[in-house]
C-alpha atoms as one frame of an Amber mdcrd trajectory, in Angstrom:
protein
  18.421 -74.293   4.364  19.465 -73.849   0.745  21.227 -70.929  -0.860  20.305
 -72.068  -4.356  22.715 -72.693  -7.207  25.806 -70.693  -6.351  28.157 -69.193
  -8.918  31.680 -70.580  -8.988  33.770 -68.091  -7.034  37.429 -68.139  -7.959
  40.412 -65.856  -7.801  40.923 -66.067 -11.545  40.205 -68.343 -14.469  41.548
 -71.860 -14.171  42.276 -74.181 -17.080  44.520 -76.781 -15.451  44.838 -78.639
 -12.173  46.917 -77.209  -9.386  48.544 -80.624  -9.226  50.484 -79.845 -12.384
  54.088 -79.314 -11.362  57.583 -80.153 -12.460  58.058 -83.927 -12.437  60.745
 -86.258 -13.669  59.106 -89.674 -13.660  60.247 -91.858 -16.528  62.333 -89.024
 -17.956  59.216 -86.959 -18.718  58.858 -83.358 -17.583  55.496 -81.735 -16.914
  55.680 -77.950 -16.958  53.746 -75.734 -14.575  50.821 -74.174 -16.427  50.143
 -70.446 -16.472  46.896 -70.943 -14.557  48.703 -72.898 -11.839  51.340 -70.181
 -11.562  48.540 -67.637 -11.278  46.953 -69.580  -8.424  50.270 -69.818  -6.600
  50.917 -66.088  -7.028  47.431 -65.138  -5.851  47.913 -67.306  -2.787  51.237
 -65.648  -2.013  49.816 -62.154  -2.378  46.929 -63.002  -0.054  49.340 -64.547
   2.443  51.424 -61.352   2.304  48.313 -59.377   3.232  47.548 -61.768   6.099
  51.151 -61.553   7.302  51.697 -57.802   6.908  48.293 -56.137   6.940  47.060
 -53.621   4.326  49.688 -52.847   1.702  49.763 -50.751  -1.446  50.603 -52.207
  -4.836  54.075 -50.696  -4.643  54.655 -52.216  -1.188  53.414 -55.618  -2.347
  55.733 -55.381  -5.365  58.701 -54.684  -3.071  57.761 -57.589  -0.795  57.456
 -59.932  -3.787  60.508 -58.633  -5.642  58.502 -57.907  -8.795  57.338 -54.756
 -10.556  54.110 -52.912  -9.824  52.561 -53.983 -13.124  52.903 -57.655 -12.176
  51.210 -57.027  -8.827  48.405 -55.110 -10.522  47.799 -58.077 -12.805  47.344
 -60.267  -9.718  45.293 -58.001  -7.443  43.082 -56.175  -9.978  40.891 -59.209
 -10.801  40.401 -59.802  -7.075  39.391 -56.164  -6.593  36.925 -56.432  -9.487
  35.480 -59.634  -7.971  35.004 -57.864  -4.637  37.479 -59.974  -2.673  39.904
 -57.124  -2.080  39.300 -53.404  -1.747  41.527 -50.348  -2.034  41.437 -47.895
   0.848  41.819 -44.132   0.801  45.138 -42.730  -0.352  47.787 -42.254   2.337
  51.154 -40.465   2.099  53.966 -42.531   0.639  56.743 -43.857   2.892  59.245
 -42.508   0.362  60.140 -38.851  -0.082  58.486 -37.496  -3.187  56.476 -40.679
  -3.698  52.873 -40.598  -4.800  50.137 -41.199  -2.197  49.444 -44.927  -1.972
  46.122 -46.727  -1.629  46.440 -49.721   0.707  44.795 -52.955  -0.413  43.118
 -55.329   2.025  40.266 -57.809   2.284  36.832 -56.490   1.439  34.692 -56.566
   4.614  31.627 -56.899   2.375  32.917 -59.995   0.569  31.160 -63.327   1.134
  32.317 -65.099   4.269  33.484 -68.675   4.764  31.479 -71.287   6.638  33.480
 -73.380   9.120  32.743 -76.489  11.184  34.785 -78.117  13.952  33.591 -81.689
  14.477  35.047 -83.660  17.383  33.592 -86.630  19.303  30.418 -85.376  20.969
  30.963 -81.718  20.007  30.096 -79.455  17.084  31.115 -75.831  16.556  30.057
 -73.808  13.519  30.815 -70.225  12.562  31.337 -67.733   9.764  34.865 -66.477
   9.087  35.623 -63.262   7.229  38.447 -63.164   4.694  40.520 -61.321   7.308
  39.986 -64.157   9.813  37.349 -62.645  12.087  34.989 -65.246  13.578  31.268
 -64.491  13.639  27.996 -66.322  14.383  29.662 -68.994  16.531  27.200 -71.764
  17.388  27.815 -74.867  19.515  26.008 -78.173  19.938  26.563 -81.625  21.398
  25.714 -85.076  20.050  25.852 -88.663  21.247  29.055 -90.154  19.732  27.517
 -93.632  20.019  23.998 -92.600  19.063  21.707 -92.533  16.066  23.149 -91.226
  12.800  19.951 -89.485  11.694  19.859 -87.609  14.985  23.464 -86.519  14.490
  22.744 -85.300  10.948  19.745 -83.329  12.188  21.921 -81.744  14.866  24.740
 -80.695  12.547  22.335 -79.378   9.890  20.392 -77.376  12.472  23.574 -75.985
  14.018  24.975 -74.948  10.649  21.627 -73.447   9.659  21.687 -71.152  12.698
  25.150 -69.939  11.718  24.547 -69.572   7.974  21.302 -67.696   8.555  23.419
 -64.842   9.921  25.405 -64.442   6.679  24.519 -61.291   4.716  25.083 -63.240
   1.491  25.824 -66.810   0.480  29.237 -67.903   1.828  31.934 -69.103  -0.552
  31.594 -72.569   0.935  31.859 -74.649   4.092  35.069 -76.132   5.484  34.978
 -78.981   8.012  37.762 -79.854  10.436  36.962 -83.336  11.722  38.549 -85.723
  14.148  39.191 -89.289  13.045  40.492 -90.859   9.850  39.419 -88.712   6.898
  39.343 -89.371   3.154  39.634 -85.734   2.087  39.540 -86.600  -1.632  36.112
 -88.221  -1.412  34.716 -86.258   1.525  34.179 -89.268   3.790  34.869 -89.750
   7.494  36.373 -93.240   7.373  36.617 -94.006  11.093  36.383 -92.271  14.470
  37.160 -94.623  17.336  35.676 -92.266  19.927  32.550 -91.479  17.867  31.339
 -94.549  15.927  28.263 -92.621  14.747  30.594 -90.750  12.353  32.362 -93.807
  10.920  31.784 -94.222   7.178  29.821 -90.963   6.932  29.918 -89.210   3.498
  29.434 -85.854   5.199  30.584 -83.651   2.323  27.947 -84.980  -0.101  25.227
 -84.781   2.556  25.926 -81.143   3.454  26.491 -80.050  -0.155  23.074 -81.380
  -1.120  21.395 -79.855   1.919  22.893 -76.360   1.704  23.710 -76.134  -2.034
  27.189 -74.838  -1.168  30.657 -76.233  -1.870  31.910 -78.281   1.096  35.408
 -79.548   1.879  36.622 -81.683   4.788  40.030 -82.445   6.255  41.709 -83.921
   9.306  41.381 -81.772  12.454  45.165 -81.388  13.033  45.606 -80.345   9.396
  43.017 -77.618   9.875  44.990 -76.470  12.920  48.072 -76.337  10.693  46.261
 -74.242   8.081  45.002 -71.940  10.834  48.575 -71.605  12.105  49.817 -70.823
   8.599  47.238 -68.177   7.740  46.623 -66.584  11.119  49.038 -67.924  13.777
  52.637 -68.884  14.583  53.131 -70.402  11.119  52.901 -67.036   9.372  55.909
 -66.502   7.170  57.273 -70.013   7.726  58.150 -72.334   4.868  58.280 -75.523
   6.948  56.725 -76.501  10.295  54.454 -79.054  11.946  51.353 -78.836  14.123
  51.068 -81.371  16.975  47.781 -81.975  18.789  47.262 -83.896  22.023  43.955
 -84.571  23.743  41.919 -87.750  23.983  43.906 -88.691  20.878  47.120 -87.471
  19.258  47.605 -86.200  15.715  49.653 -83.861  13.583  50.133 -82.229  10.220
  53.012 -80.930   8.103  53.698 -77.754   6.150  56.750 -78.563   4.024  58.552
 -76.171   1.685  55.557 -73.878   1.371  52.853 -76.530   0.914  50.474 -78.460
   3.143  51.425 -82.135   2.949  48.343 -84.363   2.821  49.501 -87.753   1.583
  47.241 -90.224  -0.213  43.594 -89.104   0.192  44.608 -87.002   3.181  46.157
 -89.891   5.107  49.356 -88.024   6.022  49.645 -86.996   9.654  48.367 -90.054
  11.528  51.151 -89.407  13.998  49.336 -90.856  16.986  49.813 -94.302  15.482
  53.523 -94.076  14.840  55.240 -96.580  17.124  57.481 -95.234  19.899  57.586
 -98.338  22.103  57.900-101.817  20.605  55.478-104.198  22.354  54.079-101.262
  24.309  50.518-100.656  25.460  47.584-101.712  23.300  46.174 -98.781  21.313
  42.582 -98.171  20.205  43.755 -98.926  16.658  44.698-102.498  17.649  48.475
-102.014  17.480  50.897-101.838  20.385  53.188 -98.992  21.385  51.618 -96.118
  19.426  52.748 -92.596  20.379  49.145 -91.886  21.383  49.283 -94.544  24.126
  51.885 -92.572  26.122  51.346 -88.923  25.119  47.597 -88.272  25.285  45.115
 -87.556  28.087  44.088 -91.196  28.747  47.705 -92.095  29.623  48.143 -88.943
  31.682  45.021 -89.617  33.744  45.814 -93.283  34.262  49.225 -92.309  35.590
  47.672 -89.643  37.827  45.321 -92.271  39.267  48.191 -94.716  39.764  50.079
 -92.050  41.723  47.019 -91.343  43.873  46.429 -87.777  42.667  43.159 -86.143
  43.668  40.449 -86.275  40.961  42.731 -87.937  38.390  39.966 -87.933  35.767
  40.292 -84.135  35.542  44.085 -83.950  35.328  45.381 -81.836  32.446  48.733
 -80.432  31.432  47.639 -77.004  32.664  46.819 -78.439  36.095  50.225 -80.138
  36.295  52.022 -76.910  35.352  50.121 -75.071  38.073  50.859 -77.799  40.624
  54.541 -77.880  39.728  54.766 -74.097  40.087  53.224 -74.426  43.558  55.878
 -76.925  44.610  54.145 -80.288  44.081  56.816 -82.927  43.399  54.178 -85.361
  42.124  52.866 -82.829  39.587  56.379 -81.860  38.541  57.419 -85.477  38.044
  54.358 -86.451  36.020  54.618 -83.273  33.942  58.229 -84.112  33.138  57.293
 -87.635  31.999  54.368 -86.348  29.932  56.430 -83.697  28.147  59.215 -86.259
  27.587  56.732 -88.637  25.960  55.490 -85.849  23.689  59.111 -85.025  22.887
  59.886 -88.600  21.797  57.488 -88.363  18.866  58.759 -84.923  17.901  62.299
 -86.307  18.105  61.445 -88.927  15.487  59.901 -86.266  13.250  62.948 -84.079
  13.635  65.372 -86.872  12.802  63.285 -87.907   9.800  62.186 -84.592   8.278
  64.228 -81.899  10.074  61.191 -79.621  10.272  62.810 -77.560  13.074  59.578
 -75.758  14.037  56.654 -77.331  15.925  53.422 -75.682  17.092  51.657 -77.423
  19.980  47.869 -77.626  20.292  45.305 -79.197  22.554  46.064 -80.357  26.080
  49.838 -79.959  25.857  49.343 -76.375  24.642  47.179 -75.763  27.711  50.417
 -75.971  29.693  51.581 -72.809  27.940  55.196 -71.800  27.521  56.266 -73.838
  30.566  55.149 -77.114  28.982  56.495 -76.115  25.560  59.893 -75.333  27.067
  60.017 -78.709  28.807  59.205 -80.443  25.511  61.915 -78.428  23.758  64.509
 -79.283  26.378  63.729 -83.002  26.081  63.993 -82.808  22.283  67.289 -80.900
  22.522  68.747 -83.551  24.835  67.666 -86.456  22.643  68.090 -85.220  19.088
  71.256 -85.495  17.025  71.610 -81.871  16.018  73.411 -80.432  13.045  75.600
 -77.321  13.338  73.603 -74.062  13.606  70.309 -75.935  13.800  67.674 -74.268
  15.985  64.594 -76.193  17.096  61.498 -74.181  17.979  58.634 -75.548  20.106
  55.796 -73.046  20.547  52.130 -72.966  21.500  49.341 -71.286  19.588  47.908
 -68.755  22.027  44.771 -68.127  19.950  42.977 -71.211  21.248  42.379 -74.574
  19.608  38.742 -73.976  18.636  39.290 -70.675  16.864  42.456 -71.913  15.158
  40.702 -75.025  13.849  37.707 -73.021  12.647  39.947 -70.536  10.858  41.835
 -73.477   9.396  38.572 -75.009   8.182  37.812 -71.683   6.505  41.299 -71.800
   4.993  40.404 -75.151   3.458  37.632 -73.364   1.556  40.135 -70.747   0.380
  42.420 -73.521  -0.800  39.910 -75.829  -2.437  37.085 -73.676  -3.736  38.792
 -70.327  -4.299  41.589 -72.133  -6.188  44.472 -71.083  -3.972  47.584 -73.144
  -3.469  48.520 -73.444   0.213
């Protein structure tokens, strides 16, 4: 399926890279360009709408601490491009004030294509600018199978979703498991799905669908989903932690997603928490993933003689502990402690203070999150007045990752800084 040559959708004209910022290397200073400032301001206005709902120009000006004219200069081009729309006038919140017209996302604007790609599983959907998920389609593939068969499957699955768009989407965002080179659009390695290793998926899908495509690490997409639509709203600094068959994470630091070289930041599962510990899939010993992911949990359940250990999850342990099972309670405590050890190291290193849990550990809900928090509190060297927050995203991993993948399109192809 091709949509033909698409126009370049942007939230304003761009003449310089968003990477231009103040720098002091070698005594030189690079100033932030006007176009980069414009991109940052557009991103902040859109985030304000996500965080607060429809707002008038005057309300946005108050939230931003600027005058109404400045806000008009930011939102008017987006209204003219059809990204935002002004609603009917409503009475002002202030006595004697003029009726205000709330601004929000245009429901008729092009949508965003999103893909969640994990070992053996594909989900595709369309996401509106307000975060609503539509045309959700699912498929399975053999993680050890034929690459051509996989490519046929993902193209067919995406085609079913994109066929339901009323106009060409802005682009397609992919949240993928494994080691990702986000700069070059390549899946470098997926231990649990060798069929994906070395796959230049961005180029393949761009050529097939004639749409912009961007890819990033699955936990980073969860982070973006948290920032735009979940517990990360309004936060300047936090981390997303994912546990499942593997373990990963991502950082939002001082108002920006931290990616590292070619998107390599966030390989938290392979930080070492136990010198000379268990052998990891990566070939090293003692990785965090070896003691805080589902394979460890299920091996321990089998060792303790639990019934059907291959189906043990954090949610099942929480339920068992609540029903009085000492075995479930003990294993749950060890599991949450092991998750806490990695967060402890992050906290001591970066002092992020806020952590959003995803995946299996999040399936344990607030009970599991509270156990993790208590372990971190006992182990960490706290500073005065420092509060550490451990929460779960109640939206669900799949929807959060898909919304995050859509957010990658907003960031990369609509020229927003997030």
